[in-house]
C-alpha angles and dihedrals in degrees: 000000000000123000122235091253095053096063111086112230093018118119137174128213124197123211129190122196104229092209101045103020090231112156123215135172135213123198126210135195099207099310098337120097111239119230113243133195122195114232131196138175138114097291093040091050089050090051090051090049091053090056090056089052089049089054092050092050092046089054092047093052092048092049094047092048089052092047091051091049091052095046094047089060093050104036098043118184101328110153100218138112092225124037130184121207129182095204093108094167089064099035096047086062091044090053091049091052092047095047092047090051093049091048095049092043091053090048089060089062095044123096112244123176091208092061105040090207139074138168118253125215086227089069092065123098113250094252092058100048096084090050089050091051091047094052093042087056088057090046093052098040102035116014099037100030141328112276141173099279096088092237088145122031137191124184128180125207140191111228121209128195110262089235109067097214096051121103114276114238113203109233128152113196117188122206115210127194126188126159115244097195141345125204140153136205090223115095093218094058107026115108094222092055090048091051091049090050093051092044090054091051093049092047090052092049090049093050095049094044091049091052090049092052092048095046099041107026110023110032096048091062092064132227095276090059092055095046089052091052090049091050090053094043089234127166109224122215111208124205143130119274113266114251118235111240 
């Protein structure tokens, strides 16, 4: 199945209604508008859901790349597993990018009736499953809500005057610790590599499902069928014939 960009002379234009926010698209073969017919059905809805997952993963990859770029400028070449940095203006943005990526990544694996598609852990290659579990732990216990894994910590202390006989001044400082960003240089554990792996899997699923829909549900109906549906402005539900029991 070819993408829009791979067909020479084919262009797409996006329109947004400024009053309602409704988005629509028009397709052109050179300067001629291309007829289009909306299709629905279980397989079509799954295909549409996969495109939403593709969009989420594309966003995640972009955000993580930006976060890495920002941290590389601030952290430098420190050879340590854990690094503290006081540049909160930078790292507050880094944290936002990381949390957004974790949230959207987790959404791809979550069942949603509005999408009709989700990624399964079983799709992942063996070498990426531990990385998936690790980052999903962060998603569950940090990005989505606070859990039992001590990903974020807060401790409160009573401070006493160093000299025992001096007056005690009541003061309760609380130390808070939240990770801003986690990444690795190893392909099996780095979040960006995991995202790229999942994106490749989803793209492959989308390609194969699209070819199946074209070969088995669209092409057999013939070109006259589709021109008639366009003429009547009809939405076509595609599915396999029900078997008589």
